[in-house]
C-alpha positions, 0 to 999 in steps of 0.5 A: 256275671251271676245272671249269666251263671243262672242263665247257664244253669237254666239252659242246662236244666232245660237241655237235660229235661229235653234229653230225658223226655226223648222217645226211646227210639231216638235214645238209641242214637245217643252215646251212653257215656254219661256215667262211664266211670262206673264207680259212682251212684246217682239218685235223682229226687223229685223234690227240693234239696232239704240239706240246708242250714245245720242239716247235719244235725236234723233228726233222722225223721226229718227227710229221707235224703238228709237221713241217708246222707247222715248214714254215709257221713255221720261218725257212728259208734255202730250200725247195721252192716249189710252184704250181698244183693238178694237173689230173687225169683220174681215169678214166685216172689221169693228170695233164693238168697237174701241180703245178710244183715248184722250189727257192725262196730264202727268207732265203738270197740266193745259193749259191756252190760253190768247187771245183777248176773255179772259184767257181760263183755261183747268185744267183737262183731263177727258172724257165721258164714251162711250156707243156703244149700239144704243140709241135714241137721246131722251134717250141719257144722256149728261154725256155719249158719243154715237158715230155714227156708220159710216160703217154698224153696226160698225166703219170704223176706229178702233179708235175714240177720246172721248170728255169731257163734261167739258168745262175746259177739254183738251178733250172738243170741247172748247179746240180745238176751242180755239187753232184754234181761236188763242191766243197770249200766250199758257201756261203750268202749272206744279203744281196743288193743286189737285195733291199732288204727286211728281216724282223724277229722277231715274237712269238705276238701278231704284235708286232715289238718296234718292228722291233728284232730283224732276222733275220740270217745269225747267227741261222741260225748260232746255230740250228745251234749250238742243234742241236749243243747238243741232243745230251745227251752233247755238252751234258753234256761242254760244261757240265762242260768250261766249269764251267757250274754254273747250266746243270748245275742247269737240266739236272738240273731240266729234262732228260727222256729222253722229250723229243726236244728234250733228246736230239738227234742228234750233229750233229758226227757228222751233218755229218762223215758227209757229209764236212763239217768240223763244227769249222770250222762250229760256232764257239760263240764267235759272234764278230763278223765282216764276212761275211754268209754261212755256209760249209760246208767239206769235211773233206778240203779236197778236192772232195766231192759236196754233193748229198745234204748240200744236200737233207738240211740245207736241204730235209728237216731243220729243223736250219738254222732261224734262232733270234733271237740278239739277242732271246735275249741281251736276255732271258736275258743276253749269256752265250749259251754262256759265262759264269755264266748260259750256256745258261739260254736253252736250258731256256726259249726255245721251251718253248711257242708264247708263249716263241718268236719267228717270222719266216716266213709264219705264226706260232702264236697258240694251242696247246692239247690241242684245236687249234693255230692259226696266223695269217698273218705280214703283215710277212714279205717273201719274196724274190719280194716278191709273196706278199702280193699274192696271196690266200693263207690268213690262218689255218691250224688243226689240230684234234685228238682228244685221245683217238683214236676208231675210224678208221671212225667218224672218217672218217664224221665227217670226211665229214659235217664236210667237207660242212658246210665244217667241215674243208678236206680229206677223204681219199676212199680212207678213206671207206665204199663209199657215201660214195665212190660218192656222190662219184664219181657227182658228181665234177664238183661236187667239188675232187678231187685227189691226195695222198701219205702218206709214211713216211720217218723212223719205223719202219714197225712199231715192234714187232719180234722180241725176242732178249734178253728178261728172265726175270722173269714172261716170257710164255713157258714153259721149253719155249719158252725152250729151243727159241726162245732156246736156254736154260732160264728158269733160265739166262735168270734168271742175269744173269751169263750171256753175252748171246751164249748166247741166239744159236745156230744151232739156236735161230735155225732154230727161230725162222725156222720158227716165225715163218713159219708164218702167211701175212702176207698173210692179215693185210695183206689185211684192211687195205684190201687192202694188200700185205706189208711185213716190215721196220721200214724206212720204206718211202719212205726213199731208196735211196742206193747207188753206182749210184742214178743208173742204177736205177729204184729210188728208194725202198725201196718201189720194191724191195718184192719184194726187201725182203720175202723170207723166209729159212727156215734149216736145218743147224746146222753152216753155217746155210743158207737152206732155201727158194726161196719169196718173199712173192710166193708167199705172196700167190699162195697167199693168192689161190688160188681154193681158199684164197679160200673157206677162211680156214684155208688163207689163214692157212697160209704157202706154206712151211707143209708144209715147216715142219710137217715140219721143225719137227715133227721138232725138237719130237719130238726135244726131247720125246724128250730131255725127256719130262716137259717141258710143252707149248710155251707162249708169248703172241703179242701183236697190236696191235689198237686197233680191229679189224674183224670180219674181223681178229677172225676172223683172230686167232681162227685163229692158235692153231689154225694153230700147233696144226696144225703140232704138237700140243705147240705151245700159243700164247696170242694177246692183242689189245693194245687199250690203252696199258696192254697195250702197255706190258706186252707191248712195253715191259717186255722180257717177251714175244717182241716188243718196241717198238724205236722210232727216228727216222732222222736222214736218210731213206735206206737207209744210215741205216736200216742204221746205226740197225738195227745199233746200236739196242736196245743194239747187239742186231743187232750182237751177234747177227751178231758171234756168228754171224760168229765161228762162220762161220755168216753166209756162206750165208744172210746173205752181205751181213751177212757182208761187213759183219761182215768189215769191222767185226769185223776192226778191232781198234781197235773193241773188238768182242770185248766183244760176245762177252763182255758179260753179260745184266746189262750188256746190259740196262743198255746198257753196251756204249756205254761199251766200243765206240769208236762213232766208229770203228765208225760210220766202218767201217760208213759205209765199207762202206755207201758201196761197196754197189750197189742190189742189195747194199743191198736184200739187206742190208736184207732180211737184217736184216728176217729178224732183226727184223721177222717178227712176226705183225701187222696193221701189217706192211701197206703200200699200194703205190699211190703216191697217194690221192684227196683232196677239198678245199673248192672255193675252195682251189687246192692244189698237191700236196705233194712227198715229205712236204713240205707247204707250205700257204703255197703254197695260193691262195684262189679268190675267184670 
């Protein structure tokens, strides 16, 4: 029976693939009735379904689709509301009428901020009505909002935040002012006499248990405690301290190091990084009280700026999602955090869509390898009370390709599927030239809009430079090892060798030159004419600095030119920066008329001649001292699951480009086109590159720096410790030098261990047992909080030169802020803001 079911699924998939690949002329004969209901939204992903075990509580940075489902099904205190699809003049690239955005209460009914200036109450989320007609200031009514057009006859951005005229609204200027000016307590209230409705938990079938389980403030507090419990180190200590034998056995049975649910953030540290008293908030006794609010107190009991905390906790994360406390008590027993069966719920509730409850706009009714299906929760009452009175989506479906296919093939299939109304959305920018031409010639027939793709939490390119490889079957020979790492293969095999031995001024000079031979624009231009991004930093992470308010730089992408400056090193005694060139010079060189007709020239960086001369001398000196040494051999692994003809031509030119530097250079270039190869070259510590994935806890520049310093067993911290000890950071890496001065002069951190640790201990990640990570984190935060935008951007650029200068097609970025999207004509879809897509705000036009 199971075999027949699999066969039917395979036949269905093949049939659909065949249908979607039909030429357009034959599609005219196919009846367009695939999505006749017109009240659903279907999105097809060329990726596997990542909504797996406990995904309801994965961090929002883990996966875009998982995050979008959370925004639809998670029980939120408040969110960003959106209304109106932007009206766009595509000819002039301006928005005539933007999407309107505002802060919207969901379960929270009021916010209060207690400060030295008083207790400030915000009890509504009302906004003004927006008037787009040009109106003289003398004729403007204070009850309405008259946005100023900033680009000709329209707006530069397709969205705007609408203010409120009421000072007690969370959309008023007063609210933002009070958040920023500071408070010693921020409180969320969950009851209001103006809101008589109650919401109840339902299951994946829509059953409400006869309205037995009402959503209360305690469900939100319980959700916070669950986030704290997701941290492996805290959970282990908690289980040990409270002698929870049942929980200990469940942990042994269910824990997976690869599942984000069991490896969450240190929530205590996360809160305290914002100056919030975690111990006062996270009360695991869950004692009954007469209050209906949750209070966030400052650690110092002094006024602190709550603005960044507010956005990160309530808007961008899912940490403040409610969890059905009373239901969990009834199902798993009253011992939630203490007693014999304490934490038994933690290892079962939410394992799949059927073992969790819902109390938001939608609930998940189906989830498998091929699709996730959401139904409208007809019982959910939003605070405004009118959501069900408007025509919204009744069903939302995410479909997946369990085995992803080539992007060009996928986009052609989606184009055909869109024309048959099988899918609801289509990215125009990804289509072939012919398809784009057809759409733009007849754009009046289409529902054409904008969309933005954001990268905020995950590394732009997870593959980075490997500074501490293992010697077992490495993808480089002894000659390369001596020049690039400063030690022989024999020395590298001695795990008692100090890890810092692999870091020297001479080897770093060699690295910086070798890693800048190839012009990165040759590779990035082959990816839809993209620009270069030589950083692991997510390009849409916010820049937080002392002068953020007065700068035009909001995200790291805005600082593109300064984040991508290559540093070529010279002088073993002081380690100076040898070049004044930038990536912009690489771009100009790549677009030079002479280079445009010669791929050989395009492959060469702007510093090629300098590198040839300097690197050539280093190699000559090496062979003068080692006359019998073999050629300098190493493997350059390049991710290329689906390369174009142009990209294959580029790959074939890499070896020749290096050999034109010096005849002794003999690289082997391998295209990593399947997961087995990916594991071999990036996950086994055998090549010059290594996968160093991470997820930021907060999508900002400071969090990226913190993550970079401690990632991969404190690798970067170890490097800068060695260079700082030898006074080699001052000239080429001044921002890292300032950071090192602040960190390594503190004896209580025990930073000396960074100099003493062996390769064996480094590989086994024992540094975390010797460093005082809390004090280290505090010192890093203290320094980062002092930095201006110029300083933080330059600091990230210096980090990039230690980590990100790989040869990769993934070092590419589109600087265009928006991409063109098609939606089915019956959909009125507000544009998503900053990676937050609220499909519950879509209206269905029934005309």
